[in-house]
DOMI-671705 format. One record per residue: residue in three letters; x, y, z of N, C-alpha, C in turn. Coordinates in Angstrom, 2 decimals. Example, Ala and Ser with C-alpha at 12.3 -4.5 7.8 and 13.67 -1.06 7.14 Angstrom:
# DOMI-671705
ALA  13.19  -5.69  7.80  12.30  -4.50  7.80  13.20  -3.30  7.80
SER  12.85  -2.25  7.08  13.67  -1.06  7.14  12.90  0.03  7.87
***
This chain:
# DOMI-671705
MET  -54.90  10.63  4.88  -53.96  10.56  3.78  -53.03  11.77  3.78
LYS  -53.58  12.96  4.08  -52.75  14.16  4.13  -51.72  14.06  5.25
GLU  -52.11  13.43  6.34  -51.19  13.28  7.47  -50.01  12.40  7.09
ILE  -50.25  11.35  6.31  -49.16  10.46  5.88  -48.22  11.20  4.95
ARG  -48.77  11.99  4.01  -47.93  12.79  3.10  -47.09  13.79  3.88
TYR  -47.72  14.46  4.84  -47.01  15.44  5.67  -45.88  14.76  6.43
LEU  -46.16  13.59  7.01  -45.15  12.85  7.75  -44.00  12.40  6.83
LEU  -44.34  11.90  5.64  -43.31  11.49  4.68  -42.46  12.67  4.23
ALA  -43.09  13.82  4.00  -42.35  15.03  3.61  -41.41  15.46  4.72
LEU  -41.85  15.40  5.95  -41.02  15.78  7.10  -39.82  14.84  7.23
ILE  -40.06  13.55  7.08  -38.96  12.57  7.15  -37.95  12.83  6.03
PHE  -38.43  13.11  4.83  -37.56  13.41  3.69  -36.68  14.62  3.98
ILE  -37.26  15.67  4.52  -36.50  16.90  4.82  -35.43  16.61  5.87
VAL  -35.77  15.88  6.92  -34.81  15.57  7.97  -33.67  14.72  7.42
LEU  -34.00  13.71  6.62  -32.95  12.85  6.05  -32.07  13.61  5.08
THR  -32.63  14.50  4.29  -31.85  15.31  3.35  -30.90  16.23  4.10
ALA  -31.39  16.88  5.12  -30.55  17.80  5.91  -29.42  17.05  6.59
THR  -29.68  15.86  7.08  -28.65  15.06  7.74  -27.61  14.59  6.73
ALA  -28.02  14.23  5.54  -27.10  13.73  4.52  -26.17  14.82  4.02
CYS  -26.55  16.08  4.11  -25.73  17.18  3.61  -24.65  17.59  4.60
LYS  -24.62  17.00  5.76  -23.65  17.36  6.79  -22.25  16.97  6.34
LYS  -21.22  17.80  6.64  -19.85  17.46  6.31  -19.45  16.25  7.14
GLU  -18.84  15.25  6.48  -18.53  14.03  7.20  -17.29  14.14  8.08
HIS  -16.35  15.03  7.79  -15.14  15.13  8.59  -15.12  16.39  9.47
GLU  -16.23  17.04  9.61  -16.28  18.27  10.41  -16.13  17.94  11.89
VAL  -15.27  18.67  12.57  -15.06  18.49  14.00  -15.94  19.49  14.73
LYS  -16.72  19.01  15.67  -17.55  19.89  16.48  -16.81  20.16  17.78
ILE  -16.56  21.42  18.07  -15.87  21.80  19.29  -16.86  22.54  20.17
SER  -17.21  21.94  21.28  -18.12  22.62  22.20  -17.29  23.49  23.13
SER  -17.95  24.39  23.85  -17.22  25.25  24.78  -16.54  24.41  25.85
LYS  -17.15  23.28  26.21  -16.53  22.36  27.18  -15.23  21.82  26.62
ASN  -15.25  21.39  25.35  -14.05  20.82  24.73  -13.03  21.89  24.37
ALA  -13.45  23.14  24.22  -12.50  24.22  23.91  -11.45  24.34  25.00
ALA  -11.80  23.94  26.21  -10.82  23.97  27.31  -9.66  23.01  27.06
LEU  -9.85  22.03  26.18  -8.78  21.08  25.88  -7.57  21.76  25.26
ILE  -7.76  22.89  24.61  -6.63  23.55  23.94  -5.67  24.19  24.94
VAL  -6.14  24.46  26.13  -5.31  25.14  27.13  -4.12  24.26  27.49
GLY  -2.92  24.83  27.38  -1.71  24.11  27.72  -0.59  24.36  26.72
LYS  0.46  23.58  26.87  1.67  23.71  26.05  1.68  22.57  25.03
TRP  1.76  22.92  23.75  1.72  21.95  22.66  3.03  22.01  21.87
MET  3.61  20.85  21.59  4.81  20.80  20.75  4.41  20.31  19.37
VAL  4.82  21.05  18.36  4.54  20.61  16.99  5.40  19.38  16.73
ASN  4.80  18.35  16.12  5.58  17.15  15.83  5.55  16.76  14.36
GLN  4.67  17.40  13.58  4.63  17.08  12.15  3.88  18.17  11.39
ARG  4.34  18.44  10.17  3.61  19.34  9.27  3.51  18.67  7.90
HIS  2.28  18.65  7.39  2.01  18.08  6.06  1.62  19.25  5.16
THR  2.43  19.52  4.15  2.18  20.64  3.24  1.90  20.11  1.84
MET  0.79  20.58  1.29  0.42  20.24  -0.08  0.34  21.55  -0.87
VAL  0.97  21.57  -2.03  0.99  22.77  -2.86  0.31  22.44  -4.19
TYR  -0.67  23.27  -4.55  -1.46  23.05  -5.76  -1.28  24.22  -6.73
SER  -1.39  23.92  -8.02  -1.40  24.94  -9.05  -2.70  25.73  -8.97
LEU  -2.62  27.05  -9.09  -3.83  27.86  -9.12  -4.57  27.72  -10.44
ASP  -3.85  27.33  -11.50  -4.45  27.22  -12.83  -5.41  26.04  -12.95
ASP  -4.94  24.85  -12.56  -5.76  23.66  -12.77  -5.88  22.77  -11.53
ASN  -5.46  23.28  -10.36  -5.57  22.57  -9.09  -4.77  21.27  -9.06
THR  -3.73  21.17  -9.88  -2.86  20.00  -9.89  -1.99  20.01  -8.64
LEU  -1.89  18.85  -7.98  -1.01  18.72  -6.82  0.44  18.73  -7.32
LEU  1.21  19.73  -6.89  2.58  19.89  -7.35  3.60  19.40  -6.33
LYS  3.25  19.50  -5.05  4.18  19.13  -3.99  3.40  18.57  -2.82
ASP  3.86  17.47  -2.26  3.22  16.85  -1.11  4.34  16.43  -0.16
THR  4.53  17.18  0.91  5.67  16.99  1.78  5.24  16.83  3.23
ILE  5.82  15.85  3.90  5.60  15.67  5.34  6.93  15.85  6.04
ILE  6.95  16.76  7.01  8.15  17.00  7.81  7.82  16.62  9.24
LYS  8.63  15.73  9.80  8.47  15.34  11.20  9.46  16.15  12.03
TYR  8.95  16.78  13.08  9.77  17.60  13.97  9.96  16.87  15.29
ASP  11.21  16.76  15.72  11.48  16.25  17.06  12.91  16.58  17.44
ALA  13.20  16.41  18.70  14.53  16.75  19.20  15.59  15.81  18.64
ALA  15.22  14.58  18.35  16.20  13.60  17.88  16.81  13.98  16.54
ASN  15.99  14.51  15.62  16.56  14.87  14.32  16.88  16.36  14.23
ASN  16.73  17.06  15.35  17.18  18.45  15.51  16.60  19.41  14.47
LEU  15.37  19.16  14.05  14.72  20.10  13.13  14.08  21.23  13.91
ASN  13.60  22.22  13.22  13.07  23.42  13.86  11.67  23.23  14.42
TRP  11.53  22.42  15.44  10.26  22.25  16.11  10.03  23.41  17.05
TRP  8.81  23.60  17.47  8.48  24.73  18.34  7.29  24.37  19.22
PHE  7.02  25.26  20.18  5.88  25.10  21.07  4.84  26.18  20.78
GLU  3.58  25.85  20.99  2.51  26.83  21.02  1.83  26.66  22.37
ILE  1.67  27.75  23.09  1.11  27.73  24.44  -0.19  28.51  24.42
TYR  -1.28  27.85  24.82  -2.61  28.46  24.83  -3.09  28.59  26.28
ASN  -3.39  29.82  26.70  -3.92  30.07  28.03  -5.44  30.12  27.99
ALA  -6.08  29.89  29.12  -7.54  29.88  29.21  -8.15  31.25  28.94
ASN  -7.39  32.32  29.11  -7.91  33.69  28.92  -7.89  34.16  27.47
GLY  -7.52  33.28  26.53  -7.51  33.66  25.12  -6.17  34.17  24.62
ASN  -5.16  34.19  25.49  -3.81  34.57  25.06  -3.05  33.32  24.63
ALA  -2.17  33.49  23.65  -1.35  32.37  23.18  0.05  32.89  22.86
PHE  1.00  31.97  22.86  2.39  32.31  22.60  2.98  31.23  21.69
VAL  3.84  31.65  20.79  4.58  30.71  19.94  6.04  30.89  20.30
THR  6.74  29.78  20.50  8.15  29.85  20.84  9.00  29.39  19.67
GLY  10.25  29.79  19.71  11.21  29.27  18.74  11.66  27.88  19.16
LYS  12.59  27.34  18.42  13.13  26.01  18.72  13.76  26.02  20.11
PRO  13.39  25.07  20.96  14.00  25.00  22.30  15.50  24.73  22.21
TYR  16.23  25.21  23.21  17.67  24.99  23.29  18.05  24.81  24.76
ARG  19.23  24.27  24.98  19.70  24.06  26.36  20.68  25.15  26.74
GLN  20.46  25.68  27.95  21.39  26.65  28.50  21.59  26.28  29.96
ASN  22.84  25.95  30.32  23.16  25.49  31.68  22.27  24.32  32.08
GLU  22.15  23.35  31.19  21.37  22.13  31.42  19.87  22.36  31.61
VAL  19.36  23.55  31.22  17.94  23.85  31.32  17.40  24.06  29.91
LEU  16.29  23.38  29.58  15.67  23.54  28.28  14.90  24.86  28.25
LYS  15.24  25.74  27.30  14.61  27.05  27.19  14.09  27.25  25.78
ALA  13.18  28.20  25.64  12.68  28.58  24.31  12.30  30.05  24.35
ASP  12.67  30.79  23.31  12.34  32.20  23.23  10.97  32.38  22.59
THR  10.18  33.30  23.13  8.87  33.60  22.56  9.06  34.39  21.28
THR  8.44  33.90  20.19  8.58  34.57  18.90  7.31  35.30  18.48
SER  6.19  34.97  19.13  4.93  35.59  18.73  3.94  35.58  19.89
PHE  3.23  36.69  20.05  2.17  36.81  21.05  0.85  36.92  20.28
LEU  -0.15  36.13  20.67  -1.41  36.07  19.95  -2.60  36.13  20.90
LYS  -3.75  36.41  20.32  -5.05  36.18  20.95  -5.71  35.11  20.11
TYR  -6.49  34.24  20.73  -7.19  33.22  19.95  -8.63  33.09  20.42
THR  -9.47  32.66  19.50  -10.85  32.30  19.83  -11.18  31.04  19.04
ILE  -12.05  30.23  19.61  -12.53  29.04  18.93  -13.98  29.28  18.56
ASN  -14.28  29.09  17.28  -15.62  29.29  16.77  -16.01  28.04  16.00
GLY  -16.81  27.17  16.62  -17.17  25.91  15.97  -15.95  25.05  15.77
SER  -15.67  24.67  14.53  -14.50  23.84  14.24  -13.33  24.67  13.72
ASN  -13.32  25.97  14.00  -12.23  26.85  13.57  -11.57  27.51  14.77
ILE  -10.28  27.77  14.62  -9.56  28.60  15.58  -9.12  29.85  14.84
ILE  -9.36  31.00  15.44  -8.97  32.27  14.84  -7.80  32.80  15.66
LEU  -6.66  33.00  14.99  -5.44  33.47  15.63  -5.21  34.91  15.22
LYS  -5.04  35.78  16.21  -4.82  37.21  15.95  -3.52  37.65  16.60
PRO  -2.46  37.80  15.79  -1.20  38.29  16.34  -1.37  39.69  16.93
ASN  -0.64  39.99  17.98  -0.73  41.32  18.61  -0.32  42.42  17.65
GLY  0.46  42.10  16.63  0.88  43.08  15.64  -0.17  43.38  14.58
GLY  -1.30  42.69  14.61  -2.37  42.91  13.63  -2.57  41.73  12.71
GLY  -3.70  41.76  12.01  -4.06  40.68  11.09  -4.74  39.54  11.83
SER  -5.11  38.52  11.08  -5.69  37.32  11.69  -5.55  36.16  10.72
GLU  -5.63  34.97  11.26  -5.55  33.75  10.47  -6.57  32.76  11.05
THR  -7.37  32.17  10.19  -8.34  31.18  10.61  -7.87  29.81  10.14
LYS  -7.85  28.86  11.06  -7.47  27.49  10.73  -8.59  26.55  11.15
THR  -8.74  25.47  10.43  -9.72  24.45  10.77  -9.10  23.52  11.81
ILE  -9.87  23.21  12.85  -9.42  22.25  13.86  -9.77  20.86  13.33
LEU  -8.74  20.09  13.00  -8.97  18.73  12.50  -9.15  17.74  13.63
ASN  -8.46  18.00  14.75  -8.48  17.09  15.90  -8.13  17.88  17.15
LEU  -8.81  17.59  18.25  -8.49  18.22  19.53  -8.90  17.27  20.64
THR  -7.90  16.66  21.28  -8.14  15.76  22.41  -7.26  16.20  23.56
GLU  -7.24  15.44  24.63  -6.39  15.78  25.77  -4.91  15.66  25.45
THR  -4.55  14.88  24.43  -3.14  14.65  24.12  -2.70  15.08  22.74
ASP  -3.63  15.21  21.79  -3.27  15.51  20.41  -4.13  16.65  19.85
MET  -3.54  17.39  18.92  -4.24  18.49  18.28  -3.73  18.58  16.84
ALA  -4.62  18.97  15.92  -4.22  19.17  14.53  -5.03  20.31  13.94
PHE  -4.34  21.21  13.24  -4.96  22.34  12.56  -4.68  22.23  11.06
GLU  -5.58  22.84  10.26  -5.33  22.94  8.82  -5.49  24.39  8.39
GLY  -4.46  24.91  7.75  -4.50  26.26  7.20  -4.48  26.19  5.68
VAL  -5.30  27.02  5.04  -5.38  27.05  3.58  -5.16  28.49  3.14
TYR  -4.26  28.68  2.18  -3.96  30.04  1.72  -3.29  30.00  0.36
ASN  -3.26  31.13  -0.32  -2.53  31.30  -1.57  -1.32  32.17  -1.29
ALA  -0.16  31.78  -1.82  1.07  32.55  -1.61  2.15  32.07  -2.55
MET  3.25  32.82  -2.58  4.44  32.37  -3.28  5.21  31.47  -2.32
PRO  5.90  30.46  -2.83  6.59  29.53  -1.92  7.73  30.20  -1.18
ARG  7.90  29.78  0.08  9.02  30.26  0.89  10.28  29.49  0.56
LEU  10.10  28.29  0.11  11.21  27.43  -0.28  11.07  27.09  -1.75
ALA  12.16  26.81  -2.40  12.10  26.53  -3.83  11.31  25.27  -4.14
TRP  11.60  24.18  -3.48  10.90  22.91  -3.69  10.74  22.58  -5.17
GLY  11.56  23.17  -6.02  11.43  22.95  -7.45  10.31  23.77  -8.07
LEU  9.75  24.70  -7.32  8.66  25.56  -7.80  9.21  26.95  -8.12
ASP  8.55  27.66  -8.99  8.93  29.02  -9.34  8.64  29.94  -8.15
LEU  9.67  30.58  -7.62  9.52  31.44  -6.45  8.74  32.73  -6.75
ARG  8.49  33.01  -8.03  7.74  34.22  -8.41  6.28  33.93  -8.74
THR  5.86  32.68  -8.56  4.50  32.27  -8.91  3.70  32.00  -7.64
GLU  2.45  32.40  -7.64  1.58  32.14  -6.50  0.95  30.76  -6.64
TYR  0.86  30.04  -5.51  0.31  28.70  -5.47  -0.75  28.61  -4.36
HIS  -1.52  27.52  -4.37  -2.51  27.25  -3.34  -1.89  26.25  -2.35
PHE  -1.80  26.65  -1.07  -1.19  25.82  -0.03  -2.26  25.26  0.91
VAL  -2.09  24.01  1.29  -2.87  23.40  2.35  -1.85  22.83  3.34
GLU  -1.83  23.38  4.56  -0.86  22.95  5.57  -1.60  22.38  6.77
GLN  -1.25  21.16  7.11  -1.79  20.52  8.30  -0.66  20.41  9.31
THR  -0.90  20.92  10.52  0.11  20.91  11.57  -0.41  20.04  12.72
PHE  0.42  19.13  13.19  0.05  18.18  14.22  0.87  18.45  15.49
TYR  0.21  18.35  16.64  0.81  18.71  17.92  0.60  17.59  18.94
ALA  1.50  17.54  19.92  1.36  16.67  21.09  1.41  17.55  22.33
LYS  0.52  17.31  23.27  0.50  18.10  24.50  1.67  17.71  25.37
GLN  2.28  18.71  25.96  3.47  18.48  26.81  3.09  18.53  28.28
***
């Protein structure tokens, strides 16, 4: 009888631990971390702005970046050695597509997070929402004053959730 109780208790613990797992958590193994290596073009950013007072969604904006609509799209380049580069909007010079490097970074992947460390100091941690051979998505969460008016008070701090989507080039 004690053995049955012990077995039932063990099953209960295992089921409880499994049920508490985050359902949308992305697991990035060291094997899959190699998928980030390469040149990625940002193709969409989804920004949600919330009130710090009551967590009310105040702004929900999706911006699609591509060459056709000439918006400020950019590249992020990740090397296997942990170095990364962010470029400005590509432009043509003598029929050659070029882009100026705007930021030099170091990066590490820790579980489902990427930690970006600019060479100038500081760091930013983003959640990896998706990472495949062709697509990547990060989510950054922070509190700040808005960079754009968007009908919001530029002197007030808000809670931002930004999802950035990339296509491998």
